[in-house]
C-alpha positions as CSV (number, residue, x, y, z in Angstrom):
1,M,62.8,-1.4,-0.2
2,M,66.6,-1.7,-2.2
3,C,68.0,-2.7,0.8
4,Y,65.5,-5.4,1.9
5,C,66.4,-6.5,-2.1
6,A,70.2,-6.3,-1.3
7,L,69.8,-8.2,2.1
8,F,67.7,-10.8,0.3
9,C,70.0,-11.1,-2.2
10,A,72.9,-11.7,0.3
11,L,70.5,-14.2,1.7
12,I,70.5,-16.0,-0.7
13,I,73.8,-16.4,-1.9
14,V,75.1,-16.9,1.6
15,S,72.4,-20.6,1.7
16,T,74.4,-21.5,-1.6
17,L,77.8,-21.2,0.0
18,L,77.8,-22.4,3.3
19,F,74.9,-24.9,3.0
20,R,75.0,-27.9,-0.2
21,F,75.4,-31.1,-0.5
22,T,74.6,-33.8,-3.2
23,I,71.9,-37.0,-2.7
24,P,73.5,-40.2,-4.5
25,G,72.3,-40.4,-7.6
26,T,71.3,-36.7,-8.7
27,D,73.0,-34.2,-10.3
28,V,71.3,-31.2,-8.7
29,M,72.3,-30.3,-4.9
30,I,70.1,-29.3,-1.7
31,T,70.9,-26.2,-0.7
32,L,68.8,-23.4,1.6
33,Q,67.6,-21.3,-1.2
34,V,64.7,-22.2,-1.5
35,L,63.8,-21.4,1.8
36,F,65.0,-17.6,1.3
37,V,63.6,-17.3,-2.3
38,L,59.9,-18.3,-0.4
39,L,61.0,-15.9,2.2
40,C,61.8,-13.2,-0.3
41,G,58.3,-13.8,-1.9
42,Q,56.6,-13.4,2.2
43,V,58.2,-10.2,2.4
44,L,58.4,-8.4,-0.5
45,P,56.1,-7.2,-3.2
46,P,56.2,-8.9,-6.4
47,K,58.6,-6.5,-8.4
48,Y,60.9,-6.5,-5.6
49,C,61.0,-10.1,-6.0
50,L,61.9,-9.8,-9.6
51,Y,64.6,-7.9,-8.6
52,T,66.3,-9.6,-6.0
53,T,66.3,-13.3,-7.7
54,G,67.1,-11.0,-11.4
55,T,70.3,-10.0,-9.8
56,Y,71.0,-12.9,-8.5
57,L,70.7,-15.2,-11.2
58,L,72.8,-12.2,-13.4
59,A,75.8,-12.5,-11.0
60,G,75.8,-15.7,-11.3
61,L,75.4,-15.8,-15.4
62,V,78.2,-13.1,-15.1
63,G,80.6,-15.7,-13.9
64,L,80.5,-14.7,-9.8
65,P,80.9,-17.9,-7.9
66,V,77.4,-17.4,-6.3
67,F,75.4,-21.0,-7.5
68,S,75.8,-24.1,-6.0
69,A,77.8,-25.7,-9.0
70,V,78.3,-24.2,-12.3
71,N,78.6,-20.6,-13.0
72,G,78.4,-18.1,-15.6
73,P,77.3,-18.5,-18.8
74,A,78.2,-22.9,-18.6
75,A,75.3,-23.0,-15.9
76,L,72.7,-22.6,-18.2
77,S,73.6,-26.4,-19.4
78,T,72.7,-27.8,-16.1
79,P,69.6,-29.1,-15.0
80,S,69.7,-27.2,-11.8
81,F,69.2,-24.0,-14.1
82,G,65.8,-24.8,-14.1
83,Y,65.3,-24.4,-10.3
84,L,67.3,-21.2,-10.6
85,L,65.1,-19.3,-13.5
86,G,62.2,-21.1,-11.5
87,F,63.3,-18.8,-8.5
88,P,61.6,-15.5,-9.8
89,A,58.2,-17.5,-10.1
90,A,58.3,-19.2,-7.4
91,A,59.1,-15.4,-5.2
92,C,56.2,-13.4,-7.4
93,V,53.8,-15.8,-7.6
94,C,54.1,-16.7,-3.8
95,A,54.2,-12.8,-3.4
96,L,50.8,-12.4,-5.0
97,V,49.0,-15.1,-3.8
98,R,50.2,-13.8,-0.5
99,M,48.4,-10.3,-1.1
100,H,45.4,-12.1,-2.4
101,T,44.7,-14.2,0.3
102,G,45.6,-11.1,3.1
103,S,45.9,-12.5,6.6
104,K,43.7,-15.3,6.2
105,K,44.5,-18.6,8.5
106,G,47.3,-20.3,6.2
107,S,48.0,-17.9,3.6
108,R,50.9,-18.0,3.8
109,Y,51.6,-21.5,3.7
110,L,49.2,-21.6,0.5
111,A,51.6,-18.9,-1.0
112,S,54.9,-20.7,-0.1
113,F,53.3,-23.9,-1.5
114,C,52.0,-22.5,-4.6
115,G,55.8,-20.6,-5.1
116,T,57.6,-24.2,-4.7
117,G,55.1,-25.2,-6.8
118,I,55.8,-23.2,-10.1
119,M,59.5,-23.4,-9.6
120,Y,59.1,-27.4,-9.8
121,V,57.1,-26.7,-13.0
122,V,59.3,-24.5,-14.5
123,A,62.2,-26.5,-13.6
124,A,60.8,-29.6,-14.6
125,L,60.0,-28.4,-18.3
126,Y,63.4,-26.2,-18.6
127,I,65.2,-30.1,-17.7
128,L,62.8,-31.4,-20.2
129,L,63.2,-29.2,-23.1
130,L,67.6,-29.3,-22.0
131,S,67.4,-33.0,-22.0
132,Q,65.6,-32.8,-25.9
133,V,68.0,-30.2,-27.4
134,L,71.1,-29.9,-25.4
135,L,71.2,-33.7,-24.8
136,Q,69.6,-34.7,-27.6
137,N,68.0,-37.3,-25.5
138,T,64.6,-37.3,-24.1
139,L,63.5,-38.3,-20.3
140,S,60.4,-39.2,-20.0
141,V,58.0,-37.1,-17.3
142,K,58.4,-40.3,-15.5
143,Q,61.9,-40.0,-14.8
144,I,62.2,-36.3,-14.4
145,L,59.6,-36.8,-11.9
146,T,61.2,-39.2,-10.3
147,S,65.0,-38.2,-10.6
148,Y,64.2,-33.9,-10.2
149,V,61.0,-33.5,-8.5
150,L,60.0,-36.3,-6.1
151,V,63.3,-37.0,-4.9
152,F,64.0,-33.1,-3.4
153,L,60.0,-32.2,-2.9
154,P,59.8,-33.6,0.5
155,L,62.7,-31.0,1.8
156,D,61.0,-28.1,0.1
157,I,58.2,-28.6,1.5
158,L,59.8,-27.7,5.0
159,K,61.8,-25.0,3.7
160,A,58.5,-24.1,2.5
161,C,56.5,-24.4,5.7
162,V,59.8,-23.1,7.7
163,A,59.5,-19.8,4.9
164,A,56.0,-19.3,5.6
165,W,56.5,-19.3,9.3
166,L,59.3,-16.4,9.3
167,G,57.2,-14.5,6.7
168,C,54.4,-14.0,9.9
169,R,56.8,-13.3,12.1
170,M,59.0,-11.1,10.2
171,G,55.6,-9.2,9.0
172,S,54.8,-7.9,11.9
173,L,57.8,-6.6,12.6
174,L,59.1,-4.6,9.3
175,P,58.2,-1.3,9.2
176,G,55.6,0.0,6.7
177,K,53.1,-2.4,4.6
178,L,55.2,-4.6,2.2
């Protein structure tokens, strides 16, 4: 199981470094991280999702160049850290929903959408807190939704669907019941 954790952690890192771009007017980069975080939730049990995403966050916070923009403790002061902070919750919720819904039709898609939703909730709350505490300039809920959620949501829905589809395919290939 630890090899799977290491593999998914490596996939999250590689997806961050090889594919990243910004949408003009935003300060959060688009990467394929969400795809692999959700795929982690599609394949691994919840505690191993925590190990995987926690290792990724820890690596970036100690300064290894694994985040898309700022690494080290300075990453805490960026809006994109809200999404990173949501990764463990997203992967775990995805895994929990997948495990509790079993093999019902559409259950993996539901799991991915729930994981994506929880990631956005954590990110939006973090951005709101960041704007109040660090920037001392409170962003409205409308500003957060338009600048940090709605602009990224269509592509993340696509990533969630791909993660669910791959999870269906990978679930039958992996040894044992994950």
